[in-house]
N, C-alpha and C positions, 0 to 999 in steps of 0.2 A: 576620487584617485589618489588625491595627495596624501590622504590619510591611510593607502592601503601600501603605496610604496615607503611613505613614510615611518610605519609602524615597525614592517616588517626587518628594518634596517634602526630602528630605534637605540639597541642597545650601546650603537657607536656613534651616538650623537649626544650633544648638551642637553641640559635639563631646559634650556633654551627651546629646544626643537623640539622636547617630548612635549613641551608648555602648548606649543605652536597646533602639533598635532591632536594632545588630548581634548584643545578648544574648539578646534573644530569637528572633534568627535561628541562633543557636545554640543554642538552648536551654537557655542556663546562668542564665537571668534566676531569681533567688531562691537558685540555689544556693549551699549554702558553703564556706567557708573548707578546700581541698584539704590545704592548706599543715600547716592546723595540729598532726596529729601529726609534724611534721619540727623536728629539733631545730636548724634553722637552720644546720648546721656546713656548711663550702663546703671539701672536704678531698678533690675525687675528685684521679687522678691529672692528668686533663688540666685542673685549676683554672686554671691561669694562661693557656691558650688562652682558657677560656671567659671570663674577666676582660677581659685583650685585648679579645675579640672584643665584648665589653658595651661594653666604654670607645669603640672605634670607633665603635660605631653610637651612642651618645650624642653623639659629637664632632660626627656629622650635623647634629645638632639646634640650634638656635639656643634655648639655655636658661640659667639663670644658675647659678653652682657649688653653688649649696646645691640644686637642684632636680640639677642631674649627678650628686651624689653618689647624690642619692636612686634615680636611675634606673639608673644602673648598679649599684646593689644589688639592685634590683627584679627588671633582666635576667637579672643572675647567679644570682641565687634561683630565677626560674621555672626556666633552662635546668639549674641543678645539680640542683633538685628531679624537674625531668623523666628526667633520668637515671638518679635514683639508685631512684625509683618503678617504672620502666620495666626497669631494669638494662640498659641501654645507654649507650655510649660516645661523646663528643662528637668530630667528628671537624673537620679544618678545612674541607673541600667542603659540610659541612653549611648550610643556608640558615636555620636556626632566629630569628638576631638580627634576619634582614631581617624575615622573618615576624611581629617583635615591634614593629617600627618601626610600621606602621599603625595597633596596638593603641595604643602609645605614646600617640599622638595624644592618644585617648580621654579621657585623664587619669584612669585606672580604678585604684582601689587592686589592690595586690598580689594580692591574694585572686581578683579577678574578671578582673584579666591574665593571670593562670594559668590557669583556667577557660578563658578565651576561647581561648588560644595551645593549651592541649588539645583544645577543641573542633575549633577547625582544623586542628590535625594530624591527627586522628581521622578525622574528617570528608573534607579537602578533599587532604592529602597525600599522594600515592600511596606505597604501600610499596615498596622497593628503589628510591627516589628517590636513586640513586646512581651513579657510572659504570659504564656498561654495566650498568646496571638493566633490570630486564623493562621496565619504563613507557616508556622509551625506543627499545626496540624496538619495542614496540607503535607508538608516535607515527611511528616510521619507515615502518610498514605502511602506516599513514594517510595519512602525506605520498606515497607510493606512490601508492596506490589515487586519491587525487584531483589531486594535480600529477608523474605518471611524470617528467617531462622534469627537473622542479628535483630530484627526487630521485635519478635519476640520474645528474646533472651534480653534486649532494654526494657522492653515493658514489665518484662516478671521483676526485675531489680527496682521498677516505678520510674525509670531514667525517662524524662520527657525531651526532647530537642531542645528546647528552649533552655534547657539547663545547661546545656554544654557550646549549643550553635548561634545564642544569642548576639555574641558580638562578631561571630563570622559575618552573619547574616546583615547585621547593623552597619560594618564595617568593609565589607566586601574583602575580607581579610586582611584588613592593613592591622586590626588588633593584635593579632597572633604572627604575621611574616616578618621576616626582615625587609629594608626598605627597598632592595634592590628585587627581592620576590613578587614584593606588593608592586611593583613597579611593572614587573614582566607580567602576573595576574590582569593589571588596568589594561596593558597594552591591548592584550588577548582579547580584552572582557570587551573595551572601547569598540574594537574591530568588529565584533562579533555582534556589538549594538543588541542584544536580547537578555532582557531583563530576567527571564524565568531560567535564565543559566545559572544564577546564585543555587538554585533546587539540586541543580545534578553537579557542581562542583562539591556541594555539600556530601553529595550521595557517592562521590570517587572517593574523599577522602573516609567514608566511613567504611567504605567496602576496602579500601587499601588498609583500613585499622583493623578489618576484623577481627584477623586470627589473633590478631592481641588482645582484643575484647574479649572474643571468648573463652579465652585457655585463662582470663581475669577471673575466673566464675566465684572464686571465694574470695575477690576484694571488696571491700566495702563502697557501697556507693560513692561516696563521696571521690574516693580512690578512682574509682572507674572515669567520673563524671571528670575529674581534675586530667586525667591522660586523654581523653576525648577532645576534650577545651583545648588542648596545647597540641593536639594533631598537626594542626596548619604551620606549626612551626617549625617540623622537621622538612618541609618544603625546599628545594632549591631551584633555582630559576630554570636548569635546564630539564626539570620536571616538568615544569609549566607547558609545554605544547603536549606533551602525552595527557595531563591531567584535561586540557581541554578536549582533545581527542576523544577521549575514554566518555565525559561528560556527555559529546554529541552522539554518542554511539547508545547511552544508555537513554538518552532523548529520543531517540529516533524509534527506541524499542517501548515507548509509553505513549498511550492514547493520546490524542489531541485533546480533549476533552481537560483535561489538566489543567491547559492554558486557556482554552477558551470559557471555562465557567470561572476563572478566575483572574481575568483580564484586570476586574476592577481594584486588584492589590495595587496596580501600579498608576503610576500616572497623577496628574496634577488636580482633578476634581474631589471635593469635600465632601461629594455625594456618599450618604452611608451605604453600606452594604445592604442590598435591599431585603426585605424580610423573606422571601421565597428563595433566597441564595439555599443552600445545603448549607446545615450546621455539620461543618467538618470534625468537629471534638466527637459528634455524636456516629460519626459513616463509619462503617462496619471495614469499608473496603474502599478504593478508590471508584467513583460515580462515573460513569460514561455515558454522555448522550445517545440518543435514539438514531439521530441524522449521521452520527461518527459510525454508528455499528453497520449500518444500513450500506452506507459508501464505502467503509474500510474493504470488504470482502469482494466488491465489484471491481474494483481498483485493483489490477496486476502489480502489485509493487511488492516493495521487500519491506515496508512499513508495517506498522499492527495491523495483525489480521484477527477477528473474534471466531470462535468456536462457542456459539450460542448455548446456553443450557437454561432451558424452560422449566421451571420449578414449579409450577400451578399444577393443581390437582388435574389429574387424568380428566374427568369430561369437559374441562376449561381448555385445555389442549386440544382436546378431540375435535371439538366445535371450532376453533379457529386458531391459528398462533403462525409465528414468523416461519417460511416456509424452510429456512435452512438450520432452525433451532432444531436442539436433542431434549428430548422430555427426561428429565430428573423427578418424579414425584417424591414432592418434601415430605409428604403425610406418611410415606413408607418408613421415615428416618425412625418413628417414634411406634407406627403401627408393626411395623414388621422389619425388623432391624437387619435381617439376614436378607430380605429383598433389596433390602437400601446397598446392603454392602455389594451385593451382584450387578445393581443396577450403576453402581460407580464407575464399577472392574468396565462394564460395557462402555459406559460413560469413556472414559481414559483410551480404551479401544478402539473405539469410535473414531475419538480424536484422531489417536495417531494415524487409524487407517486413511482418514480425509486429509491429512497431514501427507501423506506418501502418495496416495492418489490425484493431489493439487486440485481435491474439490472446492466447489464455490464458497462451502461452508466451513472449510478448514480454517484451522488457526491456533497458533501456540496457546493464545491469549483465552483464559475462561472469562467468559462474559455471561453472570447469572440474572436471570429476568422474574421476576414475581408478577403479580397482577398489578401491580401499581398501590393495593388498597392495602392499609397499614396493617390492620386486624388479621388479613389472610396471609401476608408475608412475612408472619412472624417465624411460620415453619422455614421457609426459604431462607430466612437468617440463621435459622441452628446448620441449616446444610452449607450456608456459607462459612461461617464459623468452624463448621467440621472441617473443609477445605483448608482453611487458616492455621488450624489446629497442627494439618499436617506439612505444615511449611512450602504449600504449593504457591510457587510465584506467579506472576501476570495474574492473578485474579480479582475482576473489576464487576459492578453490579451496572444494571441499567437503569438509567436513571428514570424515575416515574413507570418502569413497568411496561408491560403488555399494555396498560391503557394508554399510554404514552404513546407507543409504538399507533396504534389507533389513531389517536387525535393528530399525529404526524401526519398518518398516508392520507388521512381525509384531509388535511386542511392542502398537501401537494397534491392532491387530486380535483380539488374545489378551484386551488387556483391553476389549474390547469398546465402545471410544468412540468409535468413528467407524466404521462395517464402506464406507464410500465409499474411506477408504484404499485397498482390497482393489483398484482398479482404477488405482491410480498406476502398475504396472508391465506393460508390456503387451510383445507381444512379436511379431517381424516375419515370424517362419516361420508357414507356412500359406496359410490364404485367407482370412484374419478380416478380412472388408472392413469392419467396427465397430472394427477399431485405430486407434492415431492416426497422423496424416499428419504426415509432417516439421516441421509447425508447430502440431501437438499438438489441432487445431480439434476430432478427434472423439476421445472414449473408447469405451472397451467399456460396451454399456448394462447395468448392474447385475442381469440377470437372466440374461445369456446365460451366465454360469459360464467366461466363457474368459480374462478376466481372472484368475478364481481359477487356472485350471487353469495360467496362465502363471506367475503367486505360485509356486505351490506348487511346481511343476518346479524354479526356479531360486532357490531360498531354505534348499535343502541346508545349504552353510555355518552360514549364520545358525541353521540350526533344531540342527543339531549342536553348538553352543557351549550351548544350551540342556538344563533336564533334560527327563527323558523324560514329566514330568507335562504339563512346558508343551508338548512333543510333541502328546500327547495331547489337548490343549485346542483347540490348532491344528487338530488333526485333525475334532474336533467341529465345532469352528467352522466349518470348510469344509462337513460332511456336511450340516449344518443351514441351512448357506445356499445350496447349488447342488447343482444334480445333480451325480452321482458322477462321477469321471473315472480312468481310468489313468494311473498310476502311469509 
């Protein structure tokens, strides 16, 4: 509460007051001297680089010669001890000196300076904030999701996000913003306490510069990168509130999977990214988890709602599909392009109608679902590329495809968490009048057992991958909740 009250009025207060607020926000208020066990020896192989960068930073500040010496020593000591304690090397592209600049304005003792620097690094600077690092691939997918035209233009020019935004991300904009603007940005940033905001703030800065970027089509790659990199320098203190409001608006229009699948970008854990984590550099578009797809359209809310497009072959779709999914046979794209074009037209019309009617299947966010098997999903990837080439916004892919959906539903039902999940998959074969229509308005009724039959028949793959014990639990569950069915 003190933090909330203080930061709102912080512009009117001294550096001392701001220091108090930031230390509360970073949870380092009253923390001891982390540097005390260190002998203070400055002997890293890259020490000359650290010293020179520290001097360059202090040269930007208007301070007396005596203050200058002390501040260079503080910055060099903080960076050196951080490298030694974390067993990492300082390299030229790192933005740590920029990150220390706003903290130096608070006139903190060295121990507090280090604690604040460590806390900002730990909570707000993503791992792999290096050229071609994972955060920049994630940012590109976010840009493509909201601003496909702009993303496509930069891709064509071979301008990658790390080429202009590495210092934005690595310094929380202090590399390019004047000190008063940086302080206003950090006041809001620390109040929100959300590390993922950096992605959305960067997005807004790019959206703001969109007109200038697209009009500079004839400019060289280097000119565009320089213009982009300098964009935050145009911000003024009075712009910051609007900047954050817009960032939060775009965040509300983004699948939560972006955050949930990438939590390990932030925090103190030194555990490497898991092997099964999506390689974002190879991702065609933003991946979305199956649980989010199922939950989003159940909640009558203003957030992200998905219009699911099932791109599997017709026989697979007919055998069993998500009750709210629209079928777009990806094979048609190569076999009969004219039929494919008609199907796309029908898809967009169905999406429009479902939005107008408020259907459970409605959503302005298109989520494409394949089988989850790489060799089969090649055609779906071509369909995805088709929509992306048309600069369609809000395009995503269901991570793991229909196989992940089956596995999730089996897991949910075996756990007995929610028996209604079993009615998510329906079949279009037979004369089941209660099965869902194209827009998903009707579902199998809980007692008729047809949803169960469809689910059992089509879950062979998911069940094969589980133990016999799990299979028995699933069969026992079905026998206790539905009329016996023929396999």
